[in-house]
PDB file of N, CA, C and O in Angstrom, chain B, residues numbered from 101:
ATOM      1  N   GLY B 101      -5.084   9.923   7.068  1.00  0.00           N
ATOM      2  CA  GLY B 101      -5.269   9.061   8.198  1.00  0.00           C
ATOM      3  C   GLY B 101      -6.498   9.441   8.997  1.00  0.00           C
ATOM      4  O   GLY B 101      -7.218  10.383   8.666  1.00  0.00           O
ATOM      5  N   GLU B 102      -6.713   8.699  10.030  1.00  0.00           N
ATOM      6  CA  GLU B 102      -7.859   8.939  10.893  1.00  0.00           C
ATOM      7  C   GLU B 102      -7.384   9.142  12.318  1.00  0.00           C
ATOM      8  O   GLU B 102      -6.430   8.506  12.765  1.00  0.00           O
ATOM      9  N   ALA B 103      -8.060  10.035  13.027  1.00  0.00           N
ATOM     10  CA  ALA B 103      -7.783  10.287  14.440  1.00  0.00           C
ATOM     11  C   ALA B 103      -9.098  10.598  15.132  1.00  0.00           C
ATOM     12  O   ALA B 103     -10.012  11.146  14.515  1.00  0.00           O
ATOM     13  N   ARG B 104      -9.199  10.256  16.394  1.00  0.00           N
ATOM     14  CA  ARG B 104     -10.389  10.591  17.174  1.00  0.00           C
ATOM     15  C   ARG B 104     -10.146  11.937  17.827  1.00  0.00           C
ATOM     16  O   ARG B 104      -9.149  12.124  18.525  1.00  0.00           O
ATOM     17  N   ILE B 105     -11.052  12.871  17.603  1.00  0.00           N
ATOM     18  CA  ILE B 105     -10.956  14.186  18.210  1.00  0.00           C
ATOM     19  C   ILE B 105     -12.303  14.546  18.824  1.00  0.00           C
ATOM     20  O   ILE B 105     -13.308  13.874  18.586  1.00  0.00           O
ATOM     21  N   GLY B 106     -12.309  15.592  19.599  1.00  0.00           N
ATOM     22  CA  GLY B 106     -13.548  16.159  20.125  1.00  0.00           C
ATOM     23  C   GLY B 106     -13.495  17.655  19.889  1.00  0.00           C
ATOM     24  O   GLY B 106     -12.421  18.252  19.956  1.00  0.00           O
ATOM     25  N   ALA B 107     -14.621  18.262  19.616  1.00  0.00           N
ATOM     26  CA  ALA B 107     -14.654  19.706  19.356  1.00  0.00           C
ATOM     27  C   ALA B 107     -15.703  20.355  20.252  1.00  0.00           C
ATOM     28  O   ALA B 107     -16.834  19.878  20.349  1.00  0.00           O
ATOM     29  N   THR B 108     -15.319  21.434  20.894  1.00  0.00           N
ATOM     30  CA  THR B 108     -16.239  22.238  21.689  1.00  0.00           C
ATOM     31  C   THR B 108     -16.389  23.577  20.988  1.00  0.00           C
ATOM     32  O   THR B 108     -15.436  24.351  20.900  1.00  0.00           O
ATOM     33  N   LEU B 109     -17.599  23.850  20.485  1.00  0.00           N
ATOM     34  CA  LEU B 109     -17.837  25.103  19.776  1.00  0.00           C
ATOM     35  C   LEU B 109     -17.842  26.234  20.781  1.00  0.00           C
ATOM     36  O   LEU B 109     -18.529  26.182  21.801  1.00  0.00           O
ATOM     37  N   HIS B 110     -17.058  27.261  20.472  1.00  0.00           N
ATOM     38  CA  HIS B 110     -16.846  28.358  21.411  1.00  0.00           C
ATOM     39  C   HIS B 110     -17.561  29.636  20.992  1.00  0.00           C
ATOM     40  O   HIS B 110     -18.258  30.256  21.795  1.00  0.00           O
ATOM     41  N   LYS B 111     -17.385  30.030  19.723  1.00  0.00           N
ATOM     42  CA  LYS B 111     -17.937  31.309  19.288  1.00  0.00           C
ATOM     43  C   LYS B 111     -18.347  31.237  17.825  1.00  0.00           C
ATOM     44  O   LYS B 111     -17.595  30.757  16.977  1.00  0.00           O
ATOM     45  N   ARG B 112     -19.567  31.727  17.540  1.00  0.00           N
ATOM     46  CA  ARG B 112     -20.047  31.757  16.156  1.00  0.00           C
ATOM     47  C   ARG B 112     -19.295  32.859  15.400  1.00  0.00           C
ATOM     48  O   ARG B 112     -19.162  33.983  15.882  1.00  0.00           O
ATOM     49  N   ILE B 113     -18.811  32.509  14.210  1.00  0.00           N
ATOM     50  CA  ILE B 113     -18.155  33.486  13.341  1.00  0.00           C
ATOM     51  C   ILE B 113     -19.157  34.008  12.320  1.00  0.00           C
ATOM     52  O   ILE B 113     -19.274  35.215  12.107  1.00  0.00           O
ATOM     53  N   ASP B 114     -19.876  33.084  11.694  1.00  0.00           N
ATOM     54  CA  ASP B 114     -20.968  33.434  10.790  1.00  0.00           C
ATOM     55  C   ASP B 114     -21.937  32.259  10.735  1.00  0.00           C
ATOM     56  O   ASP B 114     -21.890  31.380  11.596  1.00  0.00           O
ATOM     57  N   LEU B 115     -22.801  32.232   9.748  1.00  0.00           N
ATOM     58  CA  LEU B 115     -23.862  31.228   9.703  1.00  0.00           C
ATOM     59  C   LEU B 115     -23.341  29.788   9.705  1.00  0.00           C
ATOM     60  O   LEU B 115     -23.949  28.931  10.346  1.00  0.00           O
ATOM     61  N   ARG B 116     -22.254  29.498   9.020  1.00  0.00           N
ATOM     62  CA  ARG B 116     -21.748  28.123   8.880  1.00  0.00           C
ATOM     63  C   ARG B 116     -20.419  27.886   9.589  1.00  0.00           C
ATOM     64  O   ARG B 116     -19.951  26.749   9.644  1.00  0.00           O
ATOM     65  N   ARG B 117     -19.802  28.930  10.130  1.00  0.00           N
ATOM     66  CA  ARG B 117     -18.456  28.795  10.699  1.00  0.00           C
ATOM     67  C   ARG B 117     -18.451  29.139  12.188  1.00  0.00           C
ATOM     68  O   ARG B 117     -19.069  30.108  12.628  1.00  0.00           O
ATOM     69  N   TRP B 118     -17.729  28.306  12.949  1.00  0.00           N
ATOM     70  CA  TRP B 118     -17.585  28.489  14.390  1.00  0.00           C
ATOM     71  C   TRP B 118     -16.122  28.363  14.786  1.00  0.00           C
ATOM     72  O   TRP B 118     -15.367  27.607  14.175  1.00  0.00           O
ATOM     73  N   GLN B 119     -15.727  29.112  15.816  1.00  0.00           N
ATOM     74  CA  GLN B 119     -14.425  28.906  16.433  1.00  0.00           C
ATOM     75  C   GLN B 119     -14.612  27.795  17.452  1.00  0.00           C
ATOM     76  O   GLN B 119     -15.566  27.823  18.229  1.00  0.00           O
ATOM     77  N   ALA B 120     -13.716  26.819  17.461  1.00  0.00           N
ATOM     78  CA  ALA B 120     -13.877  25.644  18.330  1.00  0.00           C
ATOM     79  C   ALA B 120     -12.552  25.252  18.962  1.00  0.00           C
ATOM     80  O   ALA B 120     -11.488  25.374  18.355  1.00  0.00           O
ATOM     81  N   PHE B 121     -12.648  24.782  20.187  1.00  0.00           N
ATOM     82  CA  PHE B 121     -11.497  24.173  20.848  1.00  0.00           C
ATOM     83  C   PHE B 121     -11.553  22.684  20.534  1.00  0.00           C
ATOM     84  O   PHE B 121     -12.588  22.040  20.700  1.00  0.00           O
ATOM     85  N   VAL B 122     -10.428  22.149  20.079  1.00  0.00           N
ATOM     86  CA  VAL B 122     -10.388  20.774  19.586  1.00  0.00           C
ATOM     87  C   VAL B 122      -9.482  19.933  20.480  1.00  0.00           C
ATOM     88  O   VAL B 122      -8.309  20.252  20.677  1.00  0.00           O
ATOM     89  N   ARG B 123     -10.047  18.856  21.016  1.00  0.00           N
ATOM     90  CA  ARG B 123      -9.266  17.898  21.786  1.00  0.00           C
ATOM     91  C   ARG B 123      -8.495  17.017  20.802  1.00  0.00           C
ATOM     92  O   ARG B 123      -9.058  16.555  19.809  1.00  0.00           O
ATOM     93  N   ASN B 124      -7.233  16.788  21.071  1.00  0.00           N
ATOM     94  CA  ASN B 124      -6.336  16.044  20.187  1.00  0.00           C
ATOM     95  C   ASN B 124      -6.021  16.864  18.930  1.00  0.00           C
ATOM     96  O   ASN B 124      -5.873  16.309  17.841  1.00  0.00           O
ATOM     97  N   ALA B 125      -5.920  18.194  19.091  1.00  0.00           N
ATOM     98  CA  ALA B 125      -5.726  19.123  17.968  1.00  0.00           C
ATOM     99  C   ALA B 125      -4.377  18.940  17.272  1.00  0.00           C
ATOM    100  O   ALA B 125      -4.217  19.376  16.132  1.00  0.00           O
ATOM    101  N   LYS B 126      -3.414  18.313  17.923  1.00  0.00           N
ATOM    102  CA  LYS B 126      -2.109  18.099  17.287  1.00  0.00           C
ATOM    103  C   LYS B 126      -2.246  17.249  16.025  1.00  0.00           C
ATOM    104  O   LYS B 126      -1.421  17.342  15.116  1.00  0.00           O
ATOM    105  N   ARG B 127      -3.280  16.430  15.972  1.00  0.00           N
ATOM    106  CA  ARG B 127      -3.500  15.550  14.827  1.00  0.00           C
ATOM    107  C   ARG B 127      -4.258  16.238  13.695  1.00  0.00           C
ATOM    108  O   ARG B 127      -4.342  15.703  12.590  1.00  0.00           O
ATOM    109  N   LEU B 128      -4.814  17.430  13.967  1.00  0.00           N
ATOM    110  CA  LEU B 128      -5.660  18.129  13.005  1.00  0.00           C
ATOM    111  C   LEU B 128      -4.861  19.191  12.263  1.00  0.00           C
ATOM    112  O   LEU B 128      -4.095  19.945  12.861  1.00  0.00           O
ATOM    113  N   ARG B 129      -5.057  19.235  10.934  1.00  0.00           N
ATOM    114  CA  ARG B 129      -4.375  20.227  10.107  1.00  0.00           C
ATOM    115  C   ARG B 129      -5.412  21.028   9.323  1.00  0.00           C
ATOM    116  O   ARG B 129      -6.521  20.559   9.067  1.00  0.00           O
ATOM    117  N   GLU B 130      -5.028  22.236   8.953  1.00  0.00           N
ATOM    118  CA  GLU B 130      -5.910  23.062   8.133  1.00  0.00           C
ATOM    119  C   GLU B 130      -6.271  22.306   6.862  1.00  0.00           C
ATOM    120  O   GLU B 130      -5.407  21.709   6.220  1.00  0.00           O
ATOM    121  N   GLY B 131      -7.546  22.334   6.503  1.00  0.00           N
ATOM    122  CA  GLY B 131      -8.029  21.630   5.323  1.00  0.00           C
ATOM    123  C   GLY B 131      -8.557  20.239   5.600  1.00  0.00           C
ATOM    124  O   GLY B 131      -9.200  19.643   4.736  1.00  0.00           O
ATOM    125  N   ASP B 132      -8.299  19.696   6.803  1.00  0.00           N
ATOM    126  CA  ASP B 132      -8.808  18.370   7.154  1.00  0.00           C
ATOM    127  C   ASP B 132     -10.322  18.400   7.300  1.00  0.00           C
ATOM    128  O   ASP B 132     -10.906  19.383   7.757  1.00  0.00           O
ATOM    129  N   ARG B 133     -10.934  17.304   6.903  1.00  0.00           N
ATOM    130  CA  ARG B 133     -12.378  17.139   7.074  1.00  0.00           C
ATOM    131  C   ARG B 133     -12.613  16.355   8.356  1.00  0.00           C
ATOM    132  O   ARG B 133     -11.952  15.351   8.619  1.00  0.00           O
ATOM    133  N   ILE B 134     -13.571  16.834   9.150  1.00  0.00           N
ATOM    134  CA  ILE B 134     -13.930  16.176  10.405  1.00  0.00           C
ATOM    135  C   ILE B 134     -15.328  15.603  10.232  1.00  0.00           C
ATOM    136  O   ILE B 134     -16.265  16.332   9.910  1.00  0.00           O
ATOM    137  N   ASP B 135     -15.470  14.305  10.445  1.00  0.00           N
ATOM    138  CA  ASP B 135     -16.773  13.641  10.367  1.00  0.00           C
ATOM    139  C   ASP B 135     -17.259  13.357  11.773  1.00  0.00           C
ATOM    140  O   ASP B 135     -16.647  12.586  12.514  1.00  0.00           O
ATOM    141  N   PHE B 136     -18.370  13.990  12.133  1.00  0.00           N
ATOM    142  CA  PHE B 136     -19.005  13.783  13.426  1.00  0.00           C
ATOM    143  C   PHE B 136     -20.106  12.736  13.262  1.00  0.00           C
ATOM    144  O   PHE B 136     -20.306  12.208  12.167  1.00  0.00           O
ATOM    145  N   ALA B 137     -20.807  12.441  14.331  1.00  0.00           N
ATOM    146  CA  ALA B 137     -21.921  11.486  14.295  1.00  0.00           C
ATOM    147  C   ALA B 137     -23.063  12.031  13.437  1.00  0.00           C
ATOM    148  O   ALA B 137     -23.132  13.230  13.170  1.00  0.00           O
ATOM    149  N   ALA B 138     -23.942  11.152  13.018  1.00  0.00           N
ATOM    150  CA  ALA B 138     -25.192  11.488  12.319  1.00  0.00           C
ATOM    151  C   ALA B 138     -24.967  12.237  11.007  1.00  0.00           C
ATOM    152  O   ALA B 138     -25.811  13.037  10.603  1.00  0.00           O
ATOM    153  N   GLY B 139     -23.839  11.988  10.337  1.00  0.00           N
ATOM    154  CA  GLY B 139     -23.596  12.587   9.032  1.00  0.00           C
ATOM    155  C   GLY B 139     -23.193  14.047   9.044  1.00  0.00           C
ATOM    156  O   GLY B 139     -23.220  14.699   8.001  1.00  0.00           O
ATOM    157  N   VAL B 140     -22.821  14.576  10.197  1.00  0.00           N
ATOM    158  CA  VAL B 140     -22.389  15.972  10.314  1.00  0.00           C
ATOM    159  C   VAL B 140     -20.895  16.045  10.023  1.00  0.00           C
ATOM    160  O   VAL B 140     -20.118  15.239  10.536  1.00  0.00           O
ATOM    161  N   SER B 141     -20.490  17.023   9.191  1.00  0.00           N
ATOM    162  CA  SER B 141     -19.068  17.175   8.883  1.00  0.00           C
ATOM    163  C   SER B 141     -18.691  18.648   8.836  1.00  0.00           C
ATOM    164  O   SER B 141     -19.536  19.524   8.656  1.00  0.00           O
ATOM    165  N   ALA B 142     -17.392  18.894   9.004  1.00  0.00           N
ATOM    166  CA  ALA B 142     -16.855  20.257   8.966  1.00  0.00           C
ATOM    167  C   ALA B 142     -15.430  20.210   8.426  1.00  0.00           C
ATOM    168  O   ALA B 142     -14.758  19.180   8.496  1.00  0.00           O
ATOM    169  N   ILE B 143     -14.987  21.326   7.893  1.00  0.00           N
ATOM    170  CA  ILE B 143     -13.604  21.480   7.423  1.00  0.00           C
ATOM    171  C   ILE B 143     -12.869  22.375   8.412  1.00  0.00           C
ATOM    172  O   ILE B 143     -13.385  23.418   8.810  1.00  0.00           O
ATOM    173  N   ALA B 144     -11.659  21.969   8.810  1.00  0.00           N
ATOM    174  CA  ALA B 144     -10.812  22.800   9.667  1.00  0.00           C
ATOM    175  C   ALA B 144     -10.175  23.865   8.774  1.00  0.00           C
ATOM    176  O   ALA B 144      -9.269  23.569   7.996  1.00  0.00           O
ATOM    177  N   GLU B 145     -10.648  25.094   8.890  1.00  0.00           N
ATOM    178  CA  GLU B 145     -10.182  26.156   7.997  1.00  0.00           C
ATOM    179  C   GLU B 145      -8.891  26.812   8.456  1.00  0.00           C
ATOM    180  O   GLU B 145      -7.977  27.010   7.656  1.00  0.00           O
ATOM    181  N   ALA B 146      -8.806  27.149   9.733  1.00  0.00           N
ATOM    182  CA  ALA B 146      -7.635  27.889  10.205  1.00  0.00           C
ATOM    183  C   ALA B 146      -7.379  27.579  11.669  1.00  0.00           C
ATOM    184  O   ALA B 146      -8.312  27.386  12.449  1.00  0.00           O
ATOM    185  N   ARG B 147      -6.088  27.533  12.039  1.00  0.00           N
ATOM    186  CA  ARG B 147      -5.706  27.369  13.442  1.00  0.00           C
ATOM    187  C   ARG B 147      -5.397  28.763  13.987  1.00  0.00           C
ATOM    188  O   ARG B 147      -4.706  29.551  13.342  1.00  0.00           O
ATOM    189  N   HIS B 148      -5.916  29.060  15.184  1.00  0.00           N
ATOM    190  CA  HIS B 148      -5.699  30.359  15.814  1.00  0.00           C
ATOM    191  C   HIS B 148      -4.551  30.277  16.817  1.00  0.00           C
ATOM    192  O   HIS B 148      -4.125  29.187  17.200  1.00  0.00           O
ATOM    193  N   ALA B 149      -4.060  31.432  17.235  1.00  0.00           N
ATOM    194  CA  ALA B 149      -2.926  31.505  18.163  1.00  0.00           C
ATOM    195  C   ALA B 149      -3.207  30.798  19.486  1.00  0.00           C
ATOM    196  O   ALA B 149      -2.285  30.274  20.112  1.00  0.00           O
ATOM    197  N   ASP B 150      -4.472  30.776  19.922  1.00  0.00           N
ATOM    198  CA  ASP B 150      -4.814  30.114  21.187  1.00  0.00           C
ATOM    199  C   ASP B 150      -4.994  28.601  21.039  1.00  0.00           C
ATOM    200  O   ASP B 150      -5.353  27.924  22.002  1.00  0.00           O
ATOM    201  N   GLY B 151      -4.744  28.068  19.836  1.00  0.00           N
ATOM    202  CA  GLY B 151      -4.857  26.634  19.592  1.00  0.00           C
ATOM    203  C   GLY B 151      -6.215  26.200  19.082  1.00  0.00           C
ATOM    204  O   GLY B 151      -6.394  25.041  18.707  1.00  0.00           O
ATOM    205  N   SER B 152      -7.179  27.114  19.061  1.00  0.00           N
ATOM    206  CA  SER B 152      -8.507  26.773  18.550  1.00  0.00           C
ATOM    207  C   SER B 152      -8.496  26.758  17.023  1.00  0.00           C
ATOM    208  O   SER B 152      -7.523  27.178  16.397  1.00  0.00           O
ATOM    209  N   PHE B 153      -9.582  26.273  16.435  1.00  0.00           N
ATOM    210  CA  PHE B 153      -9.723  26.198  14.987  1.00  0.00           C
ATOM    211  C   PHE B 153     -11.000  26.883  14.549  1.00  0.00           C
ATOM    212  O   PHE B 153     -11.961  26.965  15.314  1.00  0.00           O
ATOM    213  N   THR B 154     -11.016  27.373  13.323  1.00  0.00           N
ATOM    214  CA  THR B 154     -12.256  27.760  12.668  1.00  0.00           C
ATOM    215  C   THR B 154     -12.762  26.525  11.943  1.00  0.00           C
ATOM    216  O   THR B 154     -12.059  25.952  11.111  1.00  0.00           O
ATOM    217  N   LEU B 155     -13.995  26.114  12.264  1.00  0.00           N
ATOM    218  CA  LEU B 155     -14.623  24.970  11.611  1.00  0.00           C
ATOM    219  C   LEU B 155     -15.744  25.470  10.721  1.00  0.00           C
ATOM    220  O   LEU B 155     -16.609  26.225  11.165  1.00  0.00           O
ATOM    221  N   ALA B 156     -15.729  25.043   9.452  1.00  0.00           N
ATOM    222  CA  ALA B 156     -16.786  25.395   8.494  1.00  0.00           C
ATOM    223  C   ALA B 156     -17.653  24.158   8.296  1.00  0.00           C
ATOM    224  O   ALA B 156     -17.195  23.154   7.749  1.00  0.00           O
ATOM    225  N   PHE B 157     -18.894  24.229   8.736  1.00  0.00           N
ATOM    226  CA  PHE B 157     -19.802  23.083   8.675  1.00  0.00           C
ATOM    227  C   PHE B 157     -20.448  22.962   7.305  1.00  0.00           C
ATOM    228  O   PHE B 157     -20.841  23.959   6.701  1.00  0.00           O
ATOM    229  N   ALA B 158     -20.553  21.721   6.819  1.00  0.00           N
ATOM    230  CA  ALA B 158     -21.159  21.436   5.511  1.00  0.00           C
ATOM    231  C   ALA B 158     -22.668  21.343   5.646  1.00  0.00           C
ATOM    232  O   ALA B 158     -23.195  21.092   6.730  1.00  0.00           O
ATOM    233  N   GLY B 159     -23.355  21.549   4.532  1.00  0.00           N
ATOM    234  CA  GLY B 159     -24.797  21.358   4.498  1.00  0.00           C
ATOM    235  C   GLY B 159     -25.565  22.657   4.507  1.00  0.00           C
ATOM    236  O   GLY B 159     -24.999  23.750   4.549  1.00  0.00           O
ATOM    237  N   GLU B 160     -26.884  22.499   4.465  1.00  0.00           N
ATOM    238  CA  GLU B 160     -27.783  23.650   4.405  1.00  0.00           C
ATOM    239  C   GLU B 160     -28.473  23.927   5.735  1.00  0.00           C
ATOM    240  O   GLU B 160     -28.975  25.029   5.952  1.00  0.00           O
ATOM    241  N   GLU B 161     -28.502  22.941   6.625  1.00  0.00           N
ATOM    242  CA  GLU B 161     -29.187  23.113   7.896  1.00  0.00           C
ATOM    243  C   GLU B 161     -28.406  24.061   8.801  1.00  0.00           C
ATOM    244  O   GLU B 161     -27.179  24.119   8.722  1.00  0.00           O
ATOM    245  N   PRO B 162     -29.112  24.812   9.668  1.00  0.00           N
ATOM    246  CA  PRO B 162     -28.405  25.635  10.654  1.00  0.00           C
ATOM    247  C   PRO B 162     -27.530  24.752  11.548  1.00  0.00           C
ATOM    248  O   PRO B 162     -27.886  23.613  11.850  1.00  0.00           O
ATOM    249  N   VAL B 163     -26.408  25.282  11.957  1.00  0.00           N
ATOM    250  CA  VAL B 163     -25.479  24.514  12.780  1.00  0.00           C
ATOM    251  C   VAL B 163     -26.151  24.046  14.072  1.00  0.00           C
ATOM    252  O   VAL B 163     -25.847  22.959  14.563  1.00  0.00           O
ATOM    253  N   GLU B 164     -27.054  24.846  14.625  1.00  0.00           N
ATOM    254  CA  GLU B 164     -27.755  24.449  15.851  1.00  0.00           C
ATOM    255  C   GLU B 164     -28.548  23.163  15.646  1.00  0.00           C
ATOM    256  O   GLU B 164     -28.626  22.337  16.556  1.00  0.00           O
ATOM    257  N   VAL B 165     -29.133  22.982  14.473  1.00  0.00           N
ATOM    258  CA  VAL B 165     -29.874  21.750  14.167  1.00  0.00           C
ATOM    259  C   VAL B 165     -28.902  20.572  14.076  1.00  0.00           C
ATOM    260  O   VAL B 165     -29.197  19.477  14.556  1.00  0.00           O
ATOM    261  N   LEU B 166     -27.758  20.802  13.466  1.00  0.00           N
ATOM    262  CA  LEU B 166     -26.740  19.751  13.376  1.00  0.00           C
ATOM    263  C   LEU B 166     -26.276  19.339  14.771  1.00  0.00           C
ATOM    264  O   LEU B 166     -26.080  18.154  15.041  1.00  0.00           O
ATOM    265  N   LEU B 167     -26.104  20.313  15.646  1.00  0.00           N
ATOM    266  CA  LEU B 167     -25.652  20.016  17.000  1.00  0.00           C
ATOM    267  C   LEU B 167     -26.679  19.198  17.771  1.00  0.00           C
ATOM    268  O   LEU B 167     -26.319  18.297  18.529  1.00  0.00           O
ATOM    269  N   GLU B 168     -27.936  19.506  17.582  1.00  0.00           N
ATOM    270  CA  GLU B 168     -28.992  18.723  18.235  1.00  0.00           C
ATOM    271  C   GLU B 168     -28.929  17.267  17.800  1.00  0.00           C
ATOM    272  O   GLU B 168     -29.187  16.360  18.592  1.00  0.00           O
ATOM    273  N   ARG B 169     -28.582  17.049  16.527  1.00  0.00           N
ATOM    274  CA  ARG B 169     -28.568  15.705  15.970  1.00  0.00           C
ATOM    275  C   ARG B 169     -27.298  14.943  16.337  1.00  0.00           C
ATOM    276  O   ARG B 169     -27.351  13.735  16.567  1.00  0.00           O
ATOM    277  N   ALA B 170     -26.150  15.634  16.395  1.00  0.00           N
ATOM    278  CA  ALA B 170     -24.890  14.919  16.518  1.00  0.00           C
ATOM    279  C   ALA B 170     -24.089  15.230  17.779  1.00  0.00           C
ATOM    280  O   ALA B 170     -23.143  14.509  18.096  1.00  0.00           O
ATOM    281  N   GLY B 171     -24.447  16.280  18.499  1.00  0.00           N
ATOM    282  CA  GLY B 171     -23.597  16.691  19.619  1.00  0.00           C
ATOM    283  C   GLY B 171     -24.225  16.456  20.966  1.00  0.00           C
ATOM    284  O   GLY B 171     -25.339  15.945  21.085  1.00  0.00           O
ATOM    285  N   ARG B 172     -23.478  16.843  21.979  1.00  0.00           N
ATOM    286  CA  ARG B 172     -23.983  16.813  23.350  1.00  0.00           C
ATOM    287  C   ARG B 172     -23.283  17.913  24.116  1.00  0.00           C
ATOM    288  O   ARG B 172     -22.145  18.274  23.819  1.00  0.00           O
ATOM    289  N   MET B 173     -23.980  18.439  25.103  1.00  0.00           N
ATOM    290  CA  MET B 173     -23.431  19.507  25.931  1.00  0.00           C
ATOM    291  C   MET B 173     -22.331  18.953  26.820  1.00  0.00           C
ATOM    292  O   MET B 173     -22.495  17.888  27.416  1.00  0.00           O
ATOM    293  N   PRO B 174     -21.195  19.673  26.919  1.00  0.00           N
ATOM    294  CA  PRO B 174     -20.146  19.205  27.836  1.00  0.00           C
ATOM    295  C   PRO B 174     -20.555  19.453  29.276  1.00  0.00           C
ATOM    296  O   PRO B 174     -21.260  20.416  29.577  1.00  0.00           O
ATOM    297  N   LEU B 175     -20.114  18.590  30.145  1.00  0.00           N
ATOM    298  CA  LEU B 175     -20.382  18.765  31.570  1.00  0.00           C
ATOM    299  C   LEU B 175     -19.398  19.776  32.137  1.00  0.00           C
ATOM    300  O   LEU B 175     -18.236  19.804  31.731  1.00  0.00           O
ATOM    301  N   PRO B 176     -19.850  20.608  33.069  1.00  0.00           N
ATOM    302  CA  PRO B 176     -18.944  21.616  33.649  1.00  0.00           C
ATOM    303  C   PRO B 176     -17.863  20.987  34.509  1.00  0.00           C
ATOM    304  O   PRO B 176     -17.026  21.697  35.065  1.00  0.00           O
TER     305      PRO B 176
END
């Protein structure tokens, strides 16, 4: 199925993986693919005790470049 979610990247784990807080996380399961704007995608690898997820981003570009293309900074 499809669900609308939002992800706020919190902490870099390694080059392609980030810990993220996910809005509407109840709809997200480990192994689900998340398609963001501009062709950016990630796999939800693991759910953490605090409710956050490890997201593994697809592709060869640095995640920071993907964020410039598809993301926006959250307002405080």
